C-alpha positions as CSV (number, residue, x, y, z in Angstrom):
1,X,0.1,-0.4,0.1
2,X,1.6,3.4,-1.1
3,X,2.2,5.6,1.8
4,X,1.9,9.6,0.8
5,X,4.0,11.2,3.8
6,X,2.8,14.7,2.7
7,X,-1.1,14.0,3.2
8,X,-0.7,13.8,7.0
9,X,-1.7,15.8,9.9
10,X,2.1,15.0,11.0
11,X,3.4,17.6,9.8
12,X,1.8,20.4,11.1
13,X,2.6,19.6,14.3
14,X,6.4,18.1,13.6
15,X,8.4,21.4,14.1
16,X,6.7,22.5,17.6
17,X,7.0,18.8,18.7
18,X,10.8,18.2,17.5
19,X,11.8,21.3,19.2
20,X,9.9,20.5,22.5
21,X,11.5,16.9,22.1
22,X,14.9,18.6,21.6
23,X,14.5,20.6,24.8
24,X,14.4,17.7,27.2
25,X,17.2,18.3,29.9
26,X,19.6,15.7,30.4
27,X,18.9,14.0,26.6
28,X,19.9,14.4,23.3
29,X,17.8,13.8,20.2
30,X,20.6,11.8,18.5
31,X,18.4,9.8,15.6
32,X,16.0,10.5,13.4
33,X,14.1,8.8,10.6
34,X,11.7,10.3,8.1
35,X,9.2,7.8,6.6
36,X,10.7,8.0,2.9
37,X,12.6,5.4,1.9
38,X,15.7,6.3,0.6
39,X,18.1,5.1,-2.1
40,X,20.5,2.9,-0.6
41,X,24.5,1.7,-1.7
42,X,25.9,-1.7,-0.7
43,X,29.6,-1.5,0.8
44,X,32.2,-1.1,-1.9
45,X,29.8,1.1,-4.1
46,X,30.2,4.7,-4.7
47,X,26.9,7.3,-4.2
48,X,28.7,9.6,-6.7
49,X,29.2,7.0,-9.3
50,X,27.1,4.2,-9.2
51,X,23.3,3.8,-9.2
52,X,21.6,2.3,-5.8
53,X,21.6,-0.8,-5.3
54,X,18.5,-1.2,-3.5
55,X,15.8,1.0,-2.3
56,X,14.4,1.6,1.5
57,X,11.4,0.8,1.8
58,X,9.0,3.5,3.1
59,X,7.0,3.6,6.3
60,X,3.9,4.7,7.7
61,X,6.0,6.5,10.5
62,X,8.4,8.8,12.0
63,X,11.1,7.7,14.5
64,X,12.7,9.9,17.0
65,X,15.5,8.7,19.4
66,X,16.8,10.1,22.3
67,X,19.9,9.0,24.9
68,X,20.4,10.6,28.1
69,X,23.4,12.5,28.2
70,X,25.3,11.3,30.7
71,X,28.1,9.0,29.2
72,X,27.1,5.8,31.1
73,X,24.7,5.2,28.6
74,X,26.8,4.9,26.0
75,X,28.8,2.2,25.0
76,X,31.6,0.3,22.7
77,X,30.5,-2.6,20.5
78,X,31.1,-4.7,17.3
79,X,29.9,-6.7,14.5
80,X,30.8,-9.3,12.3
81,X,31.7,-9.4,8.5
82,X,28.0,-11.0,7.1
83,X,30.4,-12.3,4.4
84,X,33.4,-13.8,6.5
85,X,31.8,-17.3,7.0
86,X,34.1,-17.9,10.0
87,X,33.2,-14.6,11.7
88,X,36.6,-13.9,12.3
89,X,36.6,-10.4,10.6
90,X,34.9,-7.7,13.0
91,X,34.1,-4.1,12.9
92,X,34.2,-2.2,15.9
93,X,31.2,0.1,16.9
94,X,29.7,3.1,19.4
95,X,26.2,2.2,20.8
96,X,23.9,4.8,22.8
97,X,20.9,3.8,24.9
98,X,17.5,5.2,24.9
99,X,14.4,5.5,24.5
100,X,12.6,5.6,20.4
101,X,9.3,7.1,19.7
102,X,7.0,6.1,16.7
103,X,4.7,8.3,15.3
104,X,2.0,6.9,12.9
105,X,1.3,9.5,9.9
106,X,-2.0,7.7,9.3
107,X,-3.8,8.8,12.7
108,X,-1.9,10.6,16.0
109,X,-0.4,7.6,17.6
110,X,2.5,6.7,18.7
111,X,4.7,4.1,20.7
112,X,7.1,4.9,22.9
113,X,9.8,2.6,23.8
114,X,13.5,1.6,25.4
115,X,15.9,0.8,22.5
116,X,19.2,1.5,21.1
117,X,21.3,2.8,18.6
118,X,24.4,1.1,17.4
119,X,27.0,2.5,14.2
120,X,29.9,0.1,13.1
121,X,33.2,1.3,11.1
122,X,31.6,-0.6,8.1
123,X,29.0,1.6,7.7
124,X,26.2,-0.8,9.0
125,X,24.1,-0.1,12.2
126,X,21.3,-0.7,14.2
127,X,18.7,1.7,14.1
128,X,15.9,2.5,16.7
129,X,12.4,1.1,15.0
130,X,9.1,-0.3,16.5
131,X,10.8,-3.9,15.4
132,X,12.7,-5.2,18.0
133,X,16.2,-6.0,17.4
134,X,17.5,-7.7,20.4
135,X,17.0,-11.4,20.6
136,X,18.1,-13.8,23.6
137,X,19.8,-17.2,22.5
138,X,16.5,-19.2,21.8
139,X,15.5,-16.4,19.5
140,X,12.6,-14.8,21.7
141,X,12.4,-11.3,22.8
142,X,13.8,-10.1,26.3
143,X,11.5,-8.4,28.7
144,X,13.0,-4.8,28.1
145,X,13.3,-3.8,32.0
146,X,15.2,-6.8,32.7
147,X,17.6,-7.0,29.5
148,X,17.9,-2.6,30.5
149,X,18.9,-3.8,34.0
150,X,21.7,-5.7,32.6
151,X,23.1,-2.9,30.3
152,X,22.1,-0.1,32.3
153,X,21.9,-1.3,36.2
154,X,18.2,-0.2,38.2
155,X,19.5,3.5,38.4
156,X,20.0,3.5,34.5
157,X,16.8,2.2,34.3
158,X,15.1,4.5,36.4
159,X,16.8,7.1,34.0
160,X,15.4,6.0,31.0
161,X,11.9,5.3,32.2
162,X,12.0,8.6,33.3
163,X,12.6,9.8,29.6
164,X,10.0,7.7,28.7
165,X,7.3,9.6,30.6
166,X,9.3,12.9,29.5
167,X,8.5,12.2,26.1
168,X,5.1,10.5,26.3
169,X,4.3,13.7,27.8
170,X,5.5,15.9,25.1
171,X,3.6,13.9,22.6
172,X,0.3,13.6,24.5
173,X,0.6,17.5,24.8
174,X,0.8,17.9,20.6
175,X,-2.5,15.5,20.7
176,X,-0.4,12.0,19.7
177,X,-1.9,9.4,21.9
178,X,0.9,6.8,23.2
179,X,-0.4,3.4,22.8
180,X,0.2,0.9,25.4
181,X,1.9,-2.4,24.3
182,X,-1.0,-4.3,25.2
183,X,-3.4,-2.4,22.6
184,X,-1.1,-3.3,19.7
185,X,-1.8,-6.5,19.9
186,X,-5.5,-6.2,19.4
187,X,-7.3,-6.5,16.0
188,X,-8.5,-3.9,13.9
189,X,-11.8,-5.3,13.4
190,X,-12.6,-2.8,10.2
191,X,-9.7,-4.6,8.4
192,X,-8.1,-7.7,6.5
193,X,-5.0,-8.6,5.6
194,X,-5.0,-8.4,1.7
195,X,-8.2,-6.6,1.3
196,X,-8.1,-3.1,2.7
197,X,-4.7,-3.4,3.8
198,X,-1.5,-4.9,2.1
199,X,-0.3,-6.1,5.8
200,X,-0.8,-9.4,7.5
201,X,-2.3,-12.8,6.4
202,X,-4.6,-12.1,3.6
203,X,-8.3,-12.6,5.1
204,X,-7.3,-12.9,8.6
205,X,-8.0,-9.9,11.3
206,X,-5.1,-7.2,11.4
207,X,-3.8,-5.6,14.4
208,X,-4.0,-2.3,15.3
209,X,0.2,-2.3,14.7
210,X,-0.4,-3.4,11.7
211,X,-2.7,-1.3,10.9
212,X,-0.7,2.2,11.8
213,X,2.8,1.1,12.0
214,X,3.9,-1.1,8.7
215,X,6.5,-0.9,6.0
216,X,5.1,0.0,2.0
217,X,4.9,-2.9,0.3
218,X,4.5,-2.0,-3.5
């Protein structure tokens, strides 16, 4: 389903919303991703000379990521070369713990969650998103609070939770409702996959998350 990111309520509130998020004391707005997909080049391609290797899909949502200003919320990390079968070639990187605000362009709804950002020297990254990118050894998604206690400690988790509340308060001040996780998984009874929306399984109920936070499949 093509996404027209220009015809939306969001851009009317965007300037003041970004300004308010940027003014949160003790935190930095360190990452932002617009809904429109952009051309991408693989490692080794020259953006100035080569055509794009692929097109990033457009999304139905805008993303802000904020991280506490304290250096204790940044860390060193590394990633592997995906073409190295022995996984011996590694690239160092820098990460930051923080909070992500995912705002739907289709209706004034948002999701606010604990998250992280990682950038590596080979140009790859782990970007904040509505999708989880931290998994346990069995492939499941760990409990967010337990995971961030392990990474930031109990006091660090309190700081992050305080930042979550401030972000949610700013969104609500701009008439954007923050959806609790339980609401995201409820079915949207007016939609079925493959009919009114190109999300979900054809004929099956579409969840609230599927209806408002999705990637363009065109």
